[in-house]
mmCIF file of the C-alpha atoms, coordinates in Angstrom:
data_MODEL
# 
_entry.id   MODEL 
# 
loop_
_atom_site.group_PDB 
_atom_site.id 
_atom_site.type_symbol 
_atom_site.label_atom_id 
_atom_site.label_alt_id 
_atom_site.label_comp_id 
_atom_site.label_asym_id 
_atom_site.label_entity_id 
_atom_site.label_seq_id 
_atom_site.pdbx_PDB_ins_code 
_atom_site.Cartn_x 
_atom_site.Cartn_y 
_atom_site.Cartn_z 
_atom_site.occupancy 
_atom_site.B_iso_or_equiv 
_atom_site.pdbx_formal_charge 
_atom_site.auth_seq_id 
_atom_site.auth_comp_id 
_atom_site.auth_asym_id 
_atom_site.auth_atom_id 
_atom_site.pdbx_PDB_model_num 
ATOM 1   C CA . MET A 1 1   ? 4.647   38.611  6.097   1.00 0.00 ? 1   MET A CA 1 
ATOM 2   C CA . THR A 1 2   ? 6.129   36.806  3.135   1.00 0.00 ? 2   THR A CA 1 
ATOM 3   C CA . GLY A 1 3   ? 8.658   35.117  5.257   1.00 0.00 ? 3   GLY A CA 1 
ATOM 4   C CA . LEU A 1 4   ? 6.132   33.961  7.761   1.00 0.00 ? 4   LEU A CA 1 
ATOM 5   C CA . VAL A 1 5   ? 3.821   32.584  4.937   1.00 0.00 ? 5   VAL A CA 1 
ATOM 6   C CA . LEU A 1 6   ? 6.814   30.593  3.577   1.00 0.00 ? 6   LEU A CA 1 
ATOM 7   C CA . LEU A 1 7   ? 7.857   29.387  6.998   1.00 0.00 ? 7   LEU A CA 1 
ATOM 8   C CA . VAL A 1 8   ? 4.250   28.214  7.585   1.00 0.00 ? 8   VAL A CA 1 
ATOM 9   C CA . LEU A 1 9   ? 3.954   26.547  4.180   1.00 0.00 ? 9   LEU A CA 1 
ATOM 10  C CA . GLY A 1 10  ? 7.306   24.811  4.789   1.00 0.00 ? 10  GLY A CA 1 
ATOM 11  C CA . VAL A 1 11  ? 6.250   23.377  8.177   1.00 0.00 ? 11  VAL A CA 1 
ATOM 12  C CA . LEU A 1 12  ? 2.867   22.187  6.637   1.00 0.00 ? 12  LEU A CA 1 
ATOM 13  C CA . MET A 1 13  ? 4.737   20.434  4.002   1.00 0.00 ? 13  MET A CA 1 
ATOM 14  C CA . TRP A 1 14  ? 6.956   18.783  6.638   1.00 0.00 ? 14  TRP A CA 1 
ATOM 15  C CA . VAL A 1 15  ? 3.920   17.254  8.258   1.00 0.00 ? 15  VAL A CA 1 
ATOM 16  C CA . PRO A 1 16  ? 3.517   13.700  7.065   1.00 0.00 ? 16  PRO A CA 1 
ATOM 17  C CA . GLY A 1 17  ? 0.768   13.058  4.551   1.00 0.00 ? 17  GLY A CA 1 
ATOM 18  C CA . GLY A 1 18  ? -1.515  11.050  6.947   1.00 0.00 ? 18  GLY A CA 1 
ATOM 19  C CA . THR A 1 19  ? -1.465  13.896  9.412   1.00 0.00 ? 19  THR A CA 1 
ATOM 20  C CA . ARG A 1 20  ? -2.308  16.400  6.810   1.00 0.00 ? 20  ARG A CA 1 
ATOM 21  C CA . GLY A 1 21  ? -5.114  14.342  5.708   1.00 0.00 ? 21  GLY A CA 1 
ATOM 22  C CA . ARG A 1 22  ? -6.660  14.279  9.171   1.00 0.00 ? 22  ARG A CA 1 
ATOM 23  C CA . LEU A 1 23  ? -6.159  18.021  9.630   1.00 0.00 ? 23  LEU A CA 1 
ATOM 24  C CA . ARG A 1 24  ? -7.877  18.541  6.153   1.00 0.00 ? 24  ARG A CA 1 
ATOM 25  C CA . ASP A 1 25  ? -10.910 16.271  7.268   1.00 0.00 ? 25  ASP A CA 1 
ATOM 26  C CA . ARG A 1 26  ? -11.212 18.248  10.415  1.00 0.00 ? 26  ARG A CA 1 
ATOM 27  C CA . LEU A 1 27  ? -11.293 21.614  8.676   1.00 0.00 ? 27  LEU A CA 1 
ATOM 28  C CA . ARG A 1 28  ? -13.524 20.365  5.979   1.00 0.00 ? 28  ARG A CA 1 
ATOM 29  C CA . PRO A 1 29  ? -17.100 21.747  6.111   1.00 0.00 ? 29  PRO A CA 1 
ATOM 30  C CA . HIS A 1 30  ? -19.549 19.318  7.620   1.00 0.00 ? 30  HIS A CA 1 
ATOM 31  C CA . TRP A 1 31  ? -22.022 19.778  4.672   1.00 0.00 ? 31  TRP A CA 1 
ATOM 32  C CA . ARG A 1 32  ? -19.492 18.407  2.179   1.00 0.00 ? 32  ARG A CA 1 
ATOM 33  C CA . LEU A 1 33  ? -19.583 14.753  1.759   1.00 0.00 ? 33  LEU A CA 1 
ATOM 34  C CA . PRO A 1 34  ? -16.297 12.968  1.573   1.00 0.00 ? 34  PRO A CA 1 
ATOM 35  C CA . ARG A 1 35  ? -15.476 11.192  -1.685  1.00 0.00 ? 35  ARG A CA 1 
ATOM 36  C CA . PRO A 1 36  ? -15.926 7.482   -1.354  1.00 0.00 ? 36  PRO A CA 1 
ATOM 37  C CA . SER A 1 37  ? -12.707 5.688   -1.968  1.00 0.00 ? 37  SER A CA 1 
ATOM 38  C CA . PRO A 1 38  ? -12.698 2.521   -4.004  1.00 0.00 ? 38  PRO A CA 1 
ATOM 39  C CA . ARG A 1 39  ? -12.255 -0.554  -1.846  1.00 0.00 ? 39  ARG A CA 1 
ATOM 40  C CA . ARG A 1 40  ? -9.428  -2.732  -2.986  1.00 0.00 ? 40  ARG A CA 1 
ATOM 41  C CA . PRO A 1 41  ? -9.194  -5.996  -1.065  1.00 0.00 ? 41  PRO A CA 1 
ATOM 42  C CA . GLY A 1 42  ? -5.566  -6.963  -0.151  1.00 0.00 ? 42  GLY A CA 1 
ATOM 43  C CA . PRO A 1 43  ? -3.932  -10.341 0.100   1.00 0.00 ? 43  PRO A CA 1 
ATOM 44  C CA . ALA A 1 44  ? -5.114  -10.681 3.675   1.00 0.00 ? 44  ALA A CA 1 
ATOM 45  C CA . ALA A 1 45  ? -8.616  -11.495 2.402   1.00 0.00 ? 45  ALA A CA 1 
ATOM 46  C CA . ALA A 1 46  ? -7.304  -14.428 0.358   1.00 0.00 ? 46  ALA A CA 1 
ATOM 47  C CA . VAL A 1 47  ? -5.218  -15.597 3.360   1.00 0.00 ? 47  VAL A CA 1 
ATOM 48  C CA . GLU A 1 48  ? -8.383  -15.396 5.585   1.00 0.00 ? 48  GLU A CA 1 
ATOM 49  C CA . VAL A 1 49  ? -10.305 -17.684 2.996   1.00 0.00 ? 49  VAL A CA 1 
ATOM 50  C CA . MET A 1 50  ? -7.474  -20.122 2.899   1.00 0.00 ? 50  MET A CA 1 
ATOM 51  C CA . ALA A 1 51  ? -7.229  -20.293 6.739   1.00 0.00 ? 51  ALA A CA 1 
ATOM 52  C CA . ALA A 1 52  ? -10.937 -20.806 7.104   1.00 0.00 ? 52  ALA A CA 1 
ATOM 53  C CA . LEU A 1 53  ? -10.820 -23.474 4.411   1.00 0.00 ? 53  LEU A CA 1 
ATOM 54  C CA . ARG A 1 54  ? -8.023  -25.270 6.398   1.00 0.00 ? 54  ARG A CA 1 
ATOM 55  C CA . ASP A 1 55  ? -10.065 -25.076 9.561   1.00 0.00 ? 55  ASP A CA 1 
ATOM 56  C CA . GLU A 1 56  ? -13.068 -26.619 7.848   1.00 0.00 ? 56  GLU A CA 1 
ATOM 57  C CA . LEU A 1 57  ? -11.037 -29.368 6.172   1.00 0.00 ? 57  LEU A CA 1 
ATOM 58  C CA . GLN A 1 58  ? -9.526  -30.214 9.522   1.00 0.00 ? 58  GLN A CA 1 
ATOM 59  C CA . ALA A 1 59  ? -12.955 -30.403 10.986  1.00 0.00 ? 59  ALA A CA 1 
ATOM 60  C CA . GLY A 1 60  ? -13.884 -33.102 8.507   1.00 0.00 ? 60  GLY A CA 1 
ATOM 61  C CA . ALA A 1 61  ? -15.871 -31.149 5.957   1.00 0.00 ? 61  ALA A CA 1 
ATOM 62  C CA . ALA A 1 62  ? -15.872 -32.219 2.344   1.00 0.00 ? 62  ALA A CA 1 
ATOM 63  C CA . LEU A 1 63  ? -13.829 -29.843 0.058   1.00 0.00 ? 63  LEU A CA 1 
ATOM 64  C CA . PRO A 1 64  ? -16.621 -28.110 -1.847  1.00 0.00 ? 64  PRO A CA 1 
ATOM 65  C CA . THR A 1 65  ? -18.615 -27.605 1.397   1.00 0.00 ? 65  THR A CA 1 
ATOM 66  C CA . ALA A 1 66  ? -15.434 -26.336 3.275   1.00 0.00 ? 66  ALA A CA 1 
ATOM 67  C CA . PHE A 1 67  ? -14.869 -23.903 0.460   1.00 0.00 ? 67  PHE A CA 1 
ATOM 68  C CA . GLU A 1 68  ? -18.297 -22.563 0.489   1.00 0.00 ? 68  GLU A CA 1 
ATOM 69  C CA . ARG A 1 69  ? -18.330 -22.088 4.221   1.00 0.00 ? 69  ARG A CA 1 
ATOM 70  C CA . ALA A 1 70  ? -14.794 -20.499 4.105   1.00 0.00 ? 70  ALA A CA 1 
ATOM 71  C CA . VAL A 1 71  ? -15.849 -18.014 1.546   1.00 0.00 ? 71  VAL A CA 1 
ATOM 72  C CA . HIS A 1 72  ? -19.064 -17.018 3.292   1.00 0.00 ? 72  HIS A CA 1 
ATOM 73  C CA . SER A 1 73  ? -17.292 -16.628 6.630   1.00 0.00 ? 73  SER A CA 1 
ATOM 74  C CA . SER A 1 74  ? -14.824 -14.190 5.060   1.00 0.00 ? 74  SER A CA 1 
ATOM 75  C CA . SER A 1 75  ? -14.814 -10.558 5.682   1.00 0.00 ? 75  SER A CA 1 
ATOM 76  C CA . ASP A 1 76  ? -14.589 -10.076 1.933   1.00 0.00 ? 76  ASP A CA 1 
ATOM 77  C CA . PRO A 1 77  ? -16.450 -12.858 0.111   1.00 0.00 ? 77  PRO A CA 1 
ATOM 78  C CA . GLY A 1 78  ? -15.784 -11.188 -3.241  1.00 0.00 ? 78  GLY A CA 1 
ATOM 79  C CA . VAL A 1 79  ? -12.189 -12.445 -3.139  1.00 0.00 ? 79  VAL A CA 1 
ATOM 80  C CA . CYS A 1 80  ? -13.392 -15.833 -4.408  1.00 0.00 ? 80  CYS A CA 1 
ATOM 81  C CA . SER A 1 81  ? -16.880 -15.147 -5.581  1.00 0.00 ? 81  SER A CA 1 
ATOM 82  C CA . GLN A 1 82  ? -16.436 -16.437 -9.120  1.00 0.00 ? 82  GLN A CA 1 
ATOM 83  C CA . ALA A 1 83  ? -14.564 -19.638 -7.785  1.00 0.00 ? 83  ALA A CA 1 
ATOM 84  C CA . LEU A 1 84  ? -17.605 -20.114 -5.364  1.00 0.00 ? 84  LEU A CA 1 
ATOM 85  C CA . ALA A 1 85  ? -20.133 -19.831 -8.047  1.00 0.00 ? 85  ALA A CA 1 
ATOM 86  C CA . VAL A 1 86  ? -18.216 -22.427 -10.171 1.00 0.00 ? 86  VAL A CA 1 
ATOM 87  C CA . CYS A 1 87  ? -17.790 -24.690 -7.133  1.00 0.00 ? 87  CYS A CA 1 
ATOM 88  C CA . GLN A 1 88  ? -21.668 -24.613 -6.560  1.00 0.00 ? 88  GLN A CA 1 
ATOM 89  C CA . MET A 1 89  ? -22.239 -25.586 -10.108 1.00 0.00 ? 89  MET A CA 1 
ATOM 90  C CA . GLY A 1 90  ? -19.734 -28.456 -9.894  1.00 0.00 ? 90  GLY A CA 1 
ATOM 91  C CA . GLY A 1 91  ? -17.464 -26.813 -12.429 1.00 0.00 ? 91  GLY A CA 1 
ATOM 92  C CA . ASP A 1 92  ? -13.685 -26.380 -12.534 1.00 0.00 ? 92  ASP A CA 1 
ATOM 93  C CA . VAL A 1 93  ? -12.687 -24.571 -9.406  1.00 0.00 ? 93  VAL A CA 1 
ATOM 94  C CA . PRO A 1 94  ? -9.028  -24.360 -10.048 1.00 0.00 ? 94  PRO A CA 1 
ATOM 95  C CA . ALA A 1 95  ? -9.582  -22.608 -13.356 1.00 0.00 ? 95  ALA A CA 1 
ATOM 96  C CA . ALA A 1 96  ? -11.803 -20.047 -11.626 1.00 0.00 ? 96  ALA A CA 1 
ATOM 97  C CA . LEU A 1 97  ? -9.207  -19.549 -8.996  1.00 0.00 ? 97  LEU A CA 1 
ATOM 98  C CA . ARG A 1 98  ? -6.519  -18.910 -11.559 1.00 0.00 ? 98  ARG A CA 1 
ATOM 99  C CA . GLU A 1 99  ? -8.850  -16.546 -13.214 1.00 0.00 ? 99  GLU A CA 1 
ATOM 100 C CA . GLN A 1 100 ? -9.301  -14.502 -9.950  1.00 0.00 ? 100 GLN A CA 1 
ATOM 101 C CA . ALA A 1 101 ? -5.515  -14.794 -9.205  1.00 0.00 ? 101 ALA A CA 1 
ATOM 102 C CA . ARG A 1 102 ? -5.040  -11.647 -11.229 1.00 0.00 ? 102 ARG A CA 1 
ATOM 103 C CA . ASP A 1 103 ? -6.190  -9.686  -8.254  1.00 0.00 ? 103 ASP A CA 1 
ATOM 104 C CA . HIS A 1 104 ? -4.916  -12.059 -5.649  1.00 0.00 ? 104 HIS A CA 1 
ATOM 105 C CA . PRO A 1 105 ? -1.868  -13.945 -6.614  1.00 0.00 ? 105 PRO A CA 1 
ATOM 106 C CA . LEU A 1 106 ? -2.149  -16.310 -3.548  1.00 0.00 ? 106 LEU A CA 1 
ATOM 107 C CA . LEU A 1 107 ? -5.135  -17.969 -5.160  1.00 0.00 ? 107 LEU A CA 1 
ATOM 108 C CA . LEU A 1 108 ? -2.751  -19.526 -7.790  1.00 0.00 ? 108 LEU A CA 1 
ATOM 109 C CA . SER A 1 109 ? -1.254  -21.515 -4.955  1.00 0.00 ? 109 SER A CA 1 
ATOM 110 C CA . LEU A 1 110 ? -4.730  -22.554 -3.821  1.00 0.00 ? 110 LEU A CA 1 
ATOM 111 C CA . ALA A 1 111 ? -5.654  -23.463 -7.308  1.00 0.00 ? 111 ALA A CA 1 
ATOM 112 C CA . ALA A 1 112 ? -2.512  -25.785 -7.646  1.00 0.00 ? 112 ALA A CA 1 
ATOM 113 C CA . LEU A 1 113 ? -3.279  -27.468 -4.207  1.00 0.00 ? 113 LEU A CA 1 
ATOM 114 C CA . TRP A 1 114 ? -6.857  -27.977 -5.087  1.00 0.00 ? 114 TRP A CA 1 
ATOM 115 C CA . GLN A 1 115 ? -6.027  -29.432 -8.521  1.00 0.00 ? 115 GLN A CA 1 
ATOM 116 C CA . VAL A 1 116 ? -3.330  -31.885 -6.913  1.00 0.00 ? 116 VAL A CA 1 
ATOM 117 C CA . SER A 1 117 ? -5.896  -32.806 -4.183  1.00 0.00 ? 117 SER A CA 1 
ATOM 118 C CA . GLU A 1 118 ? -8.548  -33.580 -6.730  1.00 0.00 ? 118 GLU A CA 1 
ATOM 119 C CA . GLY A 1 119 ? -6.184  -35.613 -8.990  1.00 0.00 ? 119 GLY A CA 1 
ATOM 120 C CA . SER A 1 120 ? -4.309  -37.526 -6.434  1.00 0.00 ? 120 SER A CA 1 
ATOM 121 C CA . GLY A 1 121 ? -6.606  -37.500 -3.330  1.00 0.00 ? 121 GLY A CA 1 
ATOM 122 C CA . ALA A 1 122 ? -3.882  -36.059 -1.175  1.00 0.00 ? 122 ALA A CA 1 
ATOM 123 C CA . ALA A 1 123 ? -4.954  -34.182 2.017   1.00 0.00 ? 123 ALA A CA 1 
ATOM 124 C CA . LEU A 1 124 ? -5.228  -30.507 1.427   1.00 0.00 ? 124 LEU A CA 1 
ATOM 125 C CA . ALA A 1 125 ? -5.450  -29.154 5.114   1.00 0.00 ? 125 ALA A CA 1 
ATOM 126 C CA . GLY A 1 126 ? -1.668  -29.829 5.798   1.00 0.00 ? 126 GLY A CA 1 
ATOM 127 C CA . ALA A 1 127 ? -0.546  -28.036 2.746   1.00 0.00 ? 127 ALA A CA 1 
ATOM 128 C CA . LEU A 1 128 ? -3.002  -25.157 3.229   1.00 0.00 ? 128 LEU A CA 1 
ATOM 129 C CA . ASP A 1 129 ? -1.634  -24.928 6.824   1.00 0.00 ? 129 ASP A CA 1 
ATOM 130 C CA . ARG A 1 130 ? 1.914   -24.378 5.488   1.00 0.00 ? 130 ARG A CA 1 
ATOM 131 C CA . LEU A 1 131 ? 0.703   -21.915 2.769   1.00 0.00 ? 131 LEU A CA 1 
ATOM 132 C CA . VAL A 1 132 ? -1.125  -19.844 5.347   1.00 0.00 ? 132 VAL A CA 1 
ATOM 133 C CA . ALA A 1 133 ? 1.911   -19.743 7.611   1.00 0.00 ? 133 ALA A CA 1 
ATOM 134 C CA . SER A 1 134 ? 4.142   -18.722 4.759   1.00 0.00 ? 134 SER A CA 1 
ATOM 135 C CA . ALA A 1 135 ? 1.691   -15.938 3.763   1.00 0.00 ? 135 ALA A CA 1 
ATOM 136 C CA . ASP A 1 136 ? 1.661   -14.664 7.189   1.00 0.00 ? 136 ASP A CA 1 
ATOM 137 C CA . GLN A 1 137 ? 5.387   -14.546 7.388   1.00 0.00 ? 137 GLN A CA 1 
ATOM 138 C CA . SER A 1 138 ? 5.401   -12.643 3.955   1.00 0.00 ? 138 SER A CA 1 
ATOM 139 C CA . ALA A 1 139 ? 2.809   -10.131 5.257   1.00 0.00 ? 139 ALA A CA 1 
ATOM 140 C CA . ALA A 1 140 ? 4.878   -9.568  8.501   1.00 0.00 ? 140 ALA A CA 1 
ATOM 141 C CA . LEU A 1 141 ? 8.017   -9.087  6.230   1.00 0.00 ? 141 LEU A CA 1 
ATOM 142 C CA . ARG A 1 142 ? 6.033   -6.466  4.154   1.00 0.00 ? 142 ARG A CA 1 
ATOM 143 C CA . ARG A 1 143 ? 5.034   -4.574  7.234   1.00 0.00 ? 143 ARG A CA 1 
ATOM 144 C CA . GLU A 1 144 ? 8.573   -4.435  8.581   1.00 0.00 ? 144 GLU A CA 1 
ATOM 145 C CA . VAL A 1 145 ? 10.055  -3.263  5.253   1.00 0.00 ? 145 VAL A CA 1 
ATOM 146 C CA . ARG A 1 146 ? 7.360   -0.561  4.950   1.00 0.00 ? 146 ARG A CA 1 
ATOM 147 C CA . ALA A 1 147 ? 8.184   0.559   8.452   1.00 0.00 ? 147 ALA A CA 1 
ATOM 148 C CA . GLN A 1 148 ? 11.872  0.791   7.664   1.00 0.00 ? 148 GLN A CA 1 
ATOM 149 C CA . LEU A 1 149 ? 10.987  2.753   4.577   1.00 0.00 ? 149 LEU A CA 1 
ATOM 150 C CA . ALA A 1 150 ? 9.278   5.494   6.658   1.00 0.00 ? 150 ALA A CA 1 
ATOM 151 C CA . GLY A 1 151 ? 12.883  6.738   7.528   1.00 0.00 ? 151 GLY A CA 1 
ATOM 152 C CA . PRO A 1 152 ? 13.907  7.467   3.926   1.00 0.00 ? 152 PRO A CA 1 
ATOM 153 C CA . ARG A 1 153 ? 10.449  8.992   3.136   1.00 0.00 ? 153 ARG A CA 1 
ATOM 154 C CA . GLY A 1 154 ? 10.824  11.326  6.098   1.00 0.00 ? 154 GLY A CA 1 
ATOM 155 C CA . THR A 1 155 ? 14.318  12.212  4.920   1.00 0.00 ? 155 THR A CA 1 
ATOM 156 C CA . VAL A 1 156 ? 13.055  13.200  1.332   1.00 0.00 ? 156 VAL A CA 1 
ATOM 157 C CA . ARG A 1 157 ? 10.363  15.315  2.989   1.00 0.00 ? 157 ARG A CA 1 
ATOM 158 C CA . VAL A 1 158 ? 12.799  17.160  5.099   1.00 0.00 ? 158 VAL A CA 1 
ATOM 159 C CA . LEU A 1 159 ? 15.257  17.779  2.376   1.00 0.00 ? 159 LEU A CA 1 
ATOM 160 C CA . ALA A 1 160 ? 12.433  18.940  0.109   1.00 0.00 ? 160 ALA A CA 1 
ATOM 161 C CA . VAL A 1 161 ? 11.157  21.627  2.350   1.00 0.00 ? 161 VAL A CA 1 
ATOM 162 C CA . LEU A 1 162 ? 14.379  22.889  3.887   1.00 0.00 ? 162 LEU A CA 1 
ATOM 163 C CA . PRO A 1 163 ? 15.064  25.484  1.208   1.00 0.00 ? 163 PRO A CA 1 
ATOM 164 C CA . LEU A 1 164 ? 11.659  26.947  1.496   1.00 0.00 ? 164 LEU A CA 1 
ATOM 165 C CA . VAL A 1 165 ? 11.932  27.081  5.370   1.00 0.00 ? 165 VAL A CA 1 
ATOM 166 C CA . GLY A 1 166 ? 15.467  28.620  4.964   1.00 0.00 ? 166 GLY A CA 1 
ATOM 167 C CA . VAL A 1 167 ? 13.992  31.408  2.654   1.00 0.00 ? 167 VAL A CA 1 
ATOM 168 C CA . GLY A 1 168 ? 11.288  32.212  5.173   1.00 0.00 ? 168 GLY A CA 1 
ATOM 169 C CA . MET A 1 169 ? 13.713  32.255  8.025   1.00 0.00 ? 169 MET A CA 1 
ATOM 170 C CA . GLY A 1 170 ? 16.046  34.644  6.061   1.00 0.00 ? 170 GLY A CA 1 
ATOM 171 C CA . LEU A 1 171 ? 13.073  36.975  5.388   1.00 0.00 ? 171 LEU A CA 1 
ATOM 172 C CA . LEU A 1 172 ? 12.029  36.904  9.133   1.00 0.00 ? 172 LEU A CA 1 
ATOM 173 C CA . MET A 1 173 ? 15.642  37.994  10.036  1.00 0.00 ? 173 MET A CA 1 
ATOM 174 C CA . GLY A 1 174 ? 15.501  40.957  7.722   1.00 0.00 ? 174 GLY A CA 1 
ATOM 175 C CA . ALA A 1 175 ? 17.647  39.620  4.921   1.00 0.00 ? 175 ALA A CA 1 
ATOM 176 C CA . ASP A 1 176 ? 16.499  39.603  1.361   1.00 0.00 ? 176 ASP A CA 1 
ATOM 177 C CA . PRO A 1 177 ? 17.206  36.204  0.001   1.00 0.00 ? 177 PRO A CA 1 
ATOM 178 C CA . VAL A 1 178 ? 14.348  36.439  -2.528  1.00 0.00 ? 178 VAL A CA 1 
ATOM 179 C CA . GLY A 1 179 ? 15.854  39.684  -4.020  1.00 0.00 ? 179 GLY A CA 1 
ATOM 180 C CA . PHE A 1 180 ? 19.166  37.884  -4.393  1.00 0.00 ? 180 PHE A CA 1 
ATOM 181 C CA . LEU A 1 181 ? 17.842  34.643  -5.798  1.00 0.00 ? 181 LEU A CA 1 
ATOM 182 C CA . LEU A 1 182 ? 15.599  36.361  -8.297  1.00 0.00 ? 182 LEU A CA 1 
ATOM 183 C CA . GLY A 1 183 ? 17.389  39.520  -8.985  1.00 0.00 ? 183 GLY A CA 1 
ATOM 184 C CA . THR A 1 184 ? 20.901  38.598  -9.595  1.00 0.00 ? 184 THR A CA 1 
ATOM 185 C CA . PRO A 1 185 ? 22.474  36.092  -12.212 1.00 0.00 ? 185 PRO A CA 1 
ATOM 186 C CA . TRP A 1 186 ? 24.195  34.185  -9.514  1.00 0.00 ? 186 TRP A CA 1 
ATOM 187 C CA . GLY A 1 187 ? 20.895  33.899  -7.539  1.00 0.00 ? 187 GLY A CA 1 
ATOM 188 C CA . VAL A 1 188 ? 19.033  32.725  -10.572 1.00 0.00 ? 188 VAL A CA 1 
ATOM 189 C CA . GLY A 1 189 ? 21.699  30.238  -11.275 1.00 0.00 ? 189 GLY A CA 1 
ATOM 190 C CA . CYS A 1 190 ? 21.423  28.899  -7.752  1.00 0.00 ? 190 CYS A CA 1 
ATOM 191 C CA . VAL A 1 191 ? 17.628  28.594  -8.050  1.00 0.00 ? 191 VAL A CA 1 
ATOM 192 C CA . VAL A 1 192 ? 17.780  26.788  -11.129 1.00 0.00 ? 192 VAL A CA 1 
ATOM 193 C CA . GLY A 1 193 ? 20.556  24.448  -9.967  1.00 0.00 ? 193 GLY A CA 1 
ATOM 194 C CA . ALA A 1 194 ? 18.758  23.817  -6.640  1.00 0.00 ? 194 ALA A CA 1 
ATOM 195 C CA . LEU A 1 195 ? 15.449  22.880  -8.332  1.00 0.00 ? 195 LEU A CA 1 
ATOM 196 C CA . VAL A 1 196 ? 17.164  20.526  -10.834 1.00 0.00 ? 196 VAL A CA 1 
ATOM 197 C CA . LEU A 1 197 ? 19.191  18.723  -8.057  1.00 0.00 ? 197 LEU A CA 1 
ATOM 198 C CA . GLU A 1 198 ? 16.120  18.731  -5.700  1.00 0.00 ? 198 GLU A CA 1 
ATOM 199 C CA . ALA A 1 199 ? 13.898  17.164  -8.240  1.00 0.00 ? 199 ALA A CA 1 
ATOM 200 C CA . ALA A 1 200 ? 16.527  14.690  -9.208  1.00 0.00 ? 200 ALA A CA 1 
ATOM 201 C CA . GLY A 1 201 ? 17.079  13.760  -5.569  1.00 0.00 ? 201 GLY A CA 1 
ATOM 202 C CA . VAL A 1 202 ? 13.367  13.256  -4.795  1.00 0.00 ? 202 VAL A CA 1 
ATOM 203 C CA . LEU A 1 203 ? 12.702  11.317  -7.955  1.00 0.00 ? 203 LEU A CA 1 
ATOM 204 C CA . TRP A 1 204 ? 15.706  9.052   -7.345  1.00 0.00 ? 204 TRP A CA 1 
ATOM 205 C CA . MET A 1 205 ? 14.578  8.345   -3.810  1.00 0.00 ? 205 MET A CA 1 
ATOM 206 C CA . ARG A 1 206 ? 11.051  7.653   -4.808  1.00 0.00 ? 206 ARG A CA 1 
ATOM 207 C CA . ARG A 1 207 ? 12.305  5.309   -7.416  1.00 0.00 ? 207 ARG A CA 1 
ATOM 208 C CA . LEU A 1 208 ? 14.428  3.456   -5.026  1.00 0.00 ? 208 LEU A CA 1 
ATOM 209 C CA . VAL A 1 209 ? 11.610  3.129   -2.479  1.00 0.00 ? 209 VAL A CA 1 
ATOM 210 C CA . SER A 1 210 ? 9.099   1.998   -5.322  1.00 0.00 ? 210 SER A CA 1 
ATOM 211 C CA . ALA A 1 211 ? 11.613  -0.603  -6.580  1.00 0.00 ? 211 ALA A CA 1 
ATOM 212 C CA . ILE A 1 212 ? 11.816  -2.020  -3.076  1.00 0.00 ? 212 ILE A CA 1 
ATOM 213 C CA . GLU A 1 213 ? 8.159   -2.180  -2.651  1.00 0.00 ? 213 GLU A CA 1 
ATOM 214 C CA . GLU A 1 214 ? 7.672   -3.944  -5.942  1.00 0.00 ? 214 GLU A CA 1 
ATOM 215 C CA . LEU A 1 215 ? 9.999   -6.770  -4.678  1.00 0.00 ? 215 LEU A CA 1 
ATOM 216 C CA . LEU A 1 216 ? 7.504   -7.406  -1.701  1.00 0.00 ? 216 LEU A CA 1 
# 
């Protein structure tokens, strides 16, 4: 029985986290309300605003009017809510954009383009078009890198649960791996060494993956 339990636990740990979450949601009692997750807008919201602003400017709208329309047409108007309020009051929009750029770094580029356009009268639509194209390419690159990182994550998951599955299979075949691992000095040494090496390997791989994601 213990071997079967260990084997089942190992297989469940092998299942990707998203699949485990869907199974948990299906098994959750219907009377329990799910916890609301805080909504954190991503860079796509800022790109959407800049693309809409580009289209409005190409259609001949003035910059303040085009910006107001672009923000209102966005799926997440909050991405530029502060800058929109400043724009409607006739204030310093680039400064407001730089303030909100802490959550959306792309707004720094929009602030710089806006400031140059106000200072020199240069057309903003063409520069926005190139900025949006560059942002789309960066987003595609991030998606590709994340897809490629799914392999290393799966390898870490497999290596992490293999010892547990092996112990369970040993118990099912009639052996006594638990007695050896916990009842003899050599077994205890193997357990300690395995735990240290496995923890080091998992942490090292997570650090490598996190370092790659931070570069995106």
